[in-house]
C-alpha positions in Angstrom: -61.3 6.8 -24.1 -57.6 7.7 -25.1 -57.5 10.4 -22.5 -58.9 8.0 -19.8 -55.9 5.6 -20.6 -53.4 8.4 -20.3 -54.6 9.4 -17.1 -54.6 6.0 -15.7 -50.8 5.5 -17.2 -50.0 8.8 -15.4 -51.6 7.6 -12.1 -50.0 4.3 -12.5 -46.7 5.8 -13.0 -47.0 8.2 -10.2 -48.2 5.4 -7.8 -45.0 3.3 -8.9 -42.9 6.3 -8.2 -44.3 6.8 -4.8 -44.0 3.2 -3.8 -40.1 3.2 -5.3 -39.3 6.5 -3.1 -40.9 5.0 -0.1 -39.0 1.6 -0.4 -35.9 3.7 -1.2 -36.3 5.7 1.9 -37.5 2.8 4.2 -35.4 0.9 6.7 -34.1 -2.0 4.3 -32.6 0.4 1.7 -31.2 2.9 4.1 -29.5 0.2 6.1 -28.1 -1.3 2.8 -26.7 2.2 1.7 -24.9 2.3 5.1 -23.0 -0.8 4.6 -19.0 0.0 4.1 -17.3 -0.4 0.8 -15.2 -3.1 2.5 -16.1 -5.7 5.1 -13.6 -7.2 7.0 -13.7 -10.6 8.6 -11.5 -11.3 11.6 -10.3 -14.8 13.0 -11.5 -13.7 16.7 -15.1 -12.9 15.6 -17.9 -12.5 12.9 -18.3 -9.1 11.6 -21.4 -7.3 12.5 -22.2 -6.1 9.1 -21.8 -9.7 7.4 -24.0 -11.1 10.4 -26.7 -8.5 9.7 -26.7 -9.6 5.9 -27.5 -13.1 7.0 -30.4 -12.1 9.2 -31.8 -9.8 6.4 -35.2 -10.9 5.3 -34.9 -8.9 2.2 -31.5 -9.2 0.9 -29.3 -12.0 -0.1 -25.5 -12.3 -0.6 -23.1 -14.5 -2.4 -19.2 -14.6 -3.1 -16.7 -16.8 -4.6 -15.8 -18.9 -1.1 -12.9 -20.9 -2.9 -11.2 -17.5 -3.8 -11.8 -15.9 -0.2 -10.3 -19.1 1.2 -7.2 -19.0 -1.3 -6.6 -15.2 -1.1 -8.4 -13.7 1.6 -10.5 -11.4 -0.5 -13.4 -11.7 -2.6 -16.5 -9.5 -4.1 -19.7 -9.7 -2.2 -22.7 -9.2 -4.3 -25.7 -8.2 -2.4 -29.1 -8.4 -3.9 -32.8 -7.9 -3.2 -35.7 -10.3 -4.3 -32.8 -12.7 -5.0 -32.2 -11.1 -8.6 -31.7 -7.3 -8.4 -27.9 -6.3 -7.5 -27.8 -3.3 -5.4 -24.4 -3.2 -4.0 -21.0 -4.8 -4.3 -18.5 -5.0 -1.4 -15.1 -5.8 -1.2 -14.8 -8.7 1.4 -11.4 -9.0 3.1 -10.1 -11.7 5.6 -8.0 -10.5 8.7 -5.7 -12.8 10.5 -4.9 -12.5 13.9 -1.0 -11.3 14.2 0.8 -11.2 17.4 3.9 -8.8 18.0 6.0 -8.0 20.9 5.5 -4.3 21.5 8.4 -2.1 22.0 8.7 1.2 24.1 12.6 1.0 25.1 14.9 4.2 24.2 17.2 2.8 21.5 20.2 4.0 19.7 20.3 3.6 15.9 23.5 3.7 13.9 22.9 3.6 10.3 25.4 3.2 7.4 24.1 5.0 4.5 23.5 3.4 1.2 26.1 5.3 -0.7 28.3 8.1 0.3 26.3 11.6 1.0 27.3 14.7 0.0 26.6 17.4 2.7 29.0 20.2 1.5 32.0 21.5 -0.2 35.4 22.4 1.0 37.9 24.9 -0.6 41.0 23.9 -2.3 43.5 26.4 -2.4 45.5 26.5 -6.0 47.8 29.0 -7.5 44.6 30.7 -9.3 42.5 31.0 -5.9 40.3 28.7 -4.0 37.9 26.2 -5.8 35.9 23.3 -5.1 36.3 20.7 -8.0 33.2 18.9 -6.9 31.0 21.8 -7.0 32.5 23.1 -10.2 31.9 19.5 -11.6 28.2 20.1 -11.0 27.9 17.9 -7.8 25.0 19.3 -5.5 24.5 19.0 -2.0 22.3 16.1 -1.0 23.8 13.9 -3.8 24.6 10.1 -3.1 27.7 9.0 -4.6 27.6 5.3 -5.2 30.7 4.5 -7.5 34.0 5.9 -8.6 35.5 4.8 -11.7 33.2 2.0 -12.0 34.1 0.7 -8.4 31.2 0.6 -5.9 32.1 2.8 -3.0 32.2 1.2 0.6 32.7 4.3 2.8 34.3 8.0 2.8 37.7 6.6 3.2 37.1 4.7 0.0 36.2 7.8 -2.0 39.3 9.7 -0.6 41.6 7.0 -2.2 40.4 8.1 -5.7 41.6 12.0 -4.8 44.8 11.6 -7.0 46.0 13.6 -10.1 43.8 11.7 -12.6 40.3 12.5 -13.8 37.6 10.6 -11.4 34.1 9.4 -12.8 31.7 9.4 -10.1 28.4 7.7 -10.3 25.5 9.7 -8.5 21.9 9.5 -7.1 20.0 12.3 -7.4 16.4 12.5 -6.7 16.1 8.9 -7.5 17.9 9.2 -10.8 21.5 8.0 -11.8 23.9 10.4 -13.3 27.5 10.4 -14.2 29.9 13.2 -13.6 33.6 13.7 -14.1 35.8 15.6 -11.6 39.3 16.6 -11.9 41.1 16.8 -8.5 43.2 19.8 -7.8 46.2 20.3 -5.9 46.1 22.4 -2.7 49.2 24.4 -2.5 48.9 24.4 1.2 49.9 20.7 1.7 50.5 19.6 -2.0 47.6 16.9 -2.0 45.1 16.6 -4.5 41.6 16.8 -3.3 37.8 16.8 -4.5 36.8 19.4 -2.4 33.8 17.8 -1.0 32.4 16.9 2.5 30.8 13.6 2.8 29.1 11.3 5.3 28.7 7.5 5.2 26.6 7.0 8.5 24.4 8.7 10.9 23.1 8.1 14.3 20.2 9.0 16.7 17.9 8.1 19.4 14.3 6.8 19.1 11.9 4.4 20.4 11.4 0.6 19.5 7.9 -0.1 18.1 7.4 -3.8 18.2 9.1 -7.0 17.3 7.4 -9.7 15.1 7.4 -13.5 15.9 9.6 -13.9 12.7 12.3 -11.8 14.6 12.0 -8.4 12.6 11.9 -5.2 14.5 10.2 -1.8 13.6 11.2 1.4 15.0 10.6 5.3 14.7 7.6 5.5 12.5 9.3 7.8 9.9 12.1 8.0 7.8 15.7 9.5 8.8 16.5 12.6 7.3 20.2 14.0 7.3 20.5 17.0 9.4 22.4 18.9 6.9 20.9 18.2 3.7 17.2 17.1 4.5 17.8 14.1 2.5 16.0 10.8 3.5 18.6 8.2 4.5 18.6 4.8 2.6 20.5 2.2 4.8 23.2 -0.2 3.7 23.3 -1.5 7.5 23.6 -0.7 11.0 22.9 -1.7 14.2 20.1 -1.3 17.0 21.2 -0.6 20.7 19.7 0.0 23.8 19.9 3.9 24.6 20.5 5.4 28.1 18.5 8.7 28.7 20.6 11.2 30.5 18.3 14.2 30.6 15.0 15.6 28.8 14.6 18.8 27.2 10.7 19.5 27.8 8.5 20.6 24.9 6.9 23.9 24.9 4.5 25.8 22.5 6.7 26.3 19.5 9.9 24.5 20.8 9.9 20.8 20.4 12.1 19.3 23.2 14.3 16.1 23.0 15.6 13.2 25.0 19.3 13.6 25.6 20.9 10.0 25.6 24.0 7.8 24.6 24.8 4.5 23.3 27.4 2.6 22.0 27.3 0.6 18.7 29.3 -2.0 20.3 26.9 -2.6 23.5 23.5 -3.8 24.3 22.9 -4.8 20.8 19.5 -5.3 20.0 19.7 -6.0 16.2 20.9 -5.4 12.9 19.4 -2.6 10.6 18.5 -3.8 7.2 16.6 -1.1 5.7 14.8 2.2 6.1 11.8 3.8 4.5 9.3 6.6 5.1 7.5 4.5 7.9 10.4 3.6 9.6 13.8 1.6 10.5 13.7 -2.1 10.3 15.9 -5.1 10.5 16.6 -8.4 12.5 16.0 -8.6 16.0 18.9 -10.6 17.5 18.6 -9.9 21.2 16.7 -12.1 23.8 14.5 -9.4 24.9 10.9 -9.1 25.8 8.6 -6.3 27.1 8.4 -6.6 30.8 4.4 -5.2 30.9 3.5 -7.8 27.9 5.7 -10.9 28.1 3.4 -12.9 25.8 3.0 -10.1 23.4 -0.3 -8.6 22.0 -2.4 -8.6 19.0 -1.6 -6.1 16.2 -4.7 -3.9 15.5 -5.8 -3.2 11.9 -6.4 0.4 10.9 -10.1 0.2 10.6 -10.2 -0.8 14.3 -8.9 2.5 15.4 -11.3 4.9 17.1 -11.4 8.0 18.9 -11.2 7.2 22.9 -8.5 6.5 25.7 -5.5 4.6 24.8 -2.0 4.0 26.2 1.3 4.9 25.3 4.2 2.9 26.1 7.7 4.7 27.0 11.0 3.8 28.6 11.7 7.5 28.9 11.8 7.5 32.7 14.7 5.7 34.4 15.0 3.3 31.4 12.0 1.2 32.3 9.1 1.0 30.0 5.9 2.4 31.4 2.3 2.9 30.6 1.0 6.5 30.1 -2.4 7.7 29.7 -3.2 9.3 26.2 -6.5 9.7 24.0 -6.7 9.3 20.2 -8.7 12.6 19.4 -9.0 12.0 15.6 -8.6 9.1 13.3 -8.2 9.3 9.5 -9.3 6.6 7.5 -6.7 5.3 5.1 -6.4 2.6 2.4 -2.8 3.2 1.4 0.0 4.0 3.7 0.3 7.7 5.0 2.1 9.0 7.7 -0.7 10.8 9.4 -3.1 8.2 10.5 -4.2 9.4 13.8 -4.0 12.5 16.3 -3.2 11.4 19.9 -3.1 13.8 23.0 -1.0 12.9 26.0 -3.3 12.9 29.1 -1.0 11.4 31.8 -0.2 14.1 34.2 3.3 12.4 35.1 4.4 12.2 31.6 3.4 15.9 30.9 5.1 17.0 33.7 8.4 15.0 32.7 8.3 15.9 28.9 5.7 18.6 28.4 4.0 16.3 26.0 5.8 14.7 23.0 9.4 15.1 22.4 12.3 14.1 20.0 13.3 10.6 20.8 9.7 9.3 21.3 9.1 8.4 17.7 8.1 5.3 17.6 6.4 4.8 21.0 3.6 2.1 20.9 0.0 3.1 21.1 -2.3 0.5 22.6 -6.0 0.6 22.1 -8.7 -2.0 23.3 -5.7 -4.3 24.1 -4.2 -4.1 20.8 -1.1 -2.3 19.3 -2.9 0.1 16.8 -0.3 2.8 16.1 3.3 4.6 16.9 4.1 8.1 17.6 5.6 9.7 14.7 5.6 13.7 15.0 4.6 16.2 17.8 2.3 18.9 16.7 4.6 21.9 17.4 2.4 24.5 18.8 0.4 22.0 20.7 3.1 19.7 22.1 0.7 17.5 24.1 -0.7 16.3 20.7 1.2 14.5 18.1 0.5 12.2 14.9 0.6 8.7 15.0 1.1 6.1 12.0 -0.9 3.0 12.0 1.2 -0.1 13.2 -0.2 -2.1 10.6 1.7 -0.1 8.0 5.0 -0.8 9.6 3.9 -4.6 9.8 3.1 -4.2 6.1 6.5 -2.7 5.4 8.3 -5.8 7.4 6.1 -8.5 5.3 7.4 -7.0 2.0 11.0 -5.6 3.1 11.7 -9.1 4.8 11.8 -10.7 1.6 13.9 -8.1 0.1 16.4 -8.5 2.7 16.4 -12.1 2.9 
């Protein structure tokens, strides 16, 4: 009798396991496992995954509607048989955002936040040559922000402290503040007391305007600005954004990136005022009455999850100063939940642009990439050994930077 019961229990257990396995491999569970960890709800249409949940006969779902309306986010509980929770999904609302796409070649004149040390000069004394700054422990790439407790305005302001008295400098190095004392030395060649230091208080270069928001902020470049001598990423204390004139192009070839040769004046064709720089680009207030002639009514901003491999359009004013559309193709998409400079890889396929530039050249950083009628990304870097290909940053990361940075700049 006992043996019979044991056999029956084993048989029943095996039967239950078989049923569970079959159900686990069935269409319902396979479909539920395929649901993403995050479902996005767009204003211009219902999400397919959420619609499928509504139509499911075996699954039910619920979330805090009031929380979702207030914050745009909620946790979606997915259940089977009205009781068994099988998955939790993050639900996020996506609002329609419209921007004016860029494409124009622009000049950026950036005033550095602090005085950047780019090198050292020798002071000739009776005992030989010396650099007081270097002897005091200052390093190339340091940023001097104050002298004797006084905030520095520019390089000329720092020079005014080169007297016969000791100078206390407050310096930013790798994000940390330190204080160093320097005793200027008298140069026997001209009798002037000197610190023996080369500094820079501004930088300038060409790039591409990425987009302008309806609130009047601009985004450009898609990457940080690095000082050419020290490699230090520049932090801006101001500056101007101006229309640039292209005077020549050096084509990219395998192993050698090309560049746009151009000119601009910080006093002419002003588009806006630079407010801040970050690893995702240069930003500020757009003051010009300017619109993209190809998209006079603006364009919708695409979200990262909308990007996919396939055909796209690149906007650039590299040819004769007029913005044109060039064919390209997104060949790889990196799914990102946080900001990263390499969101996509794009390949230039337009024969005219390839003939003109050889691919992506310096100065095209910030060029808008449009896919499915939305601004999805901007060019950031060329792939050196394959100049027809380059990296892109999701335009959404730049827009997010604006929404956060605008509050700081206000």
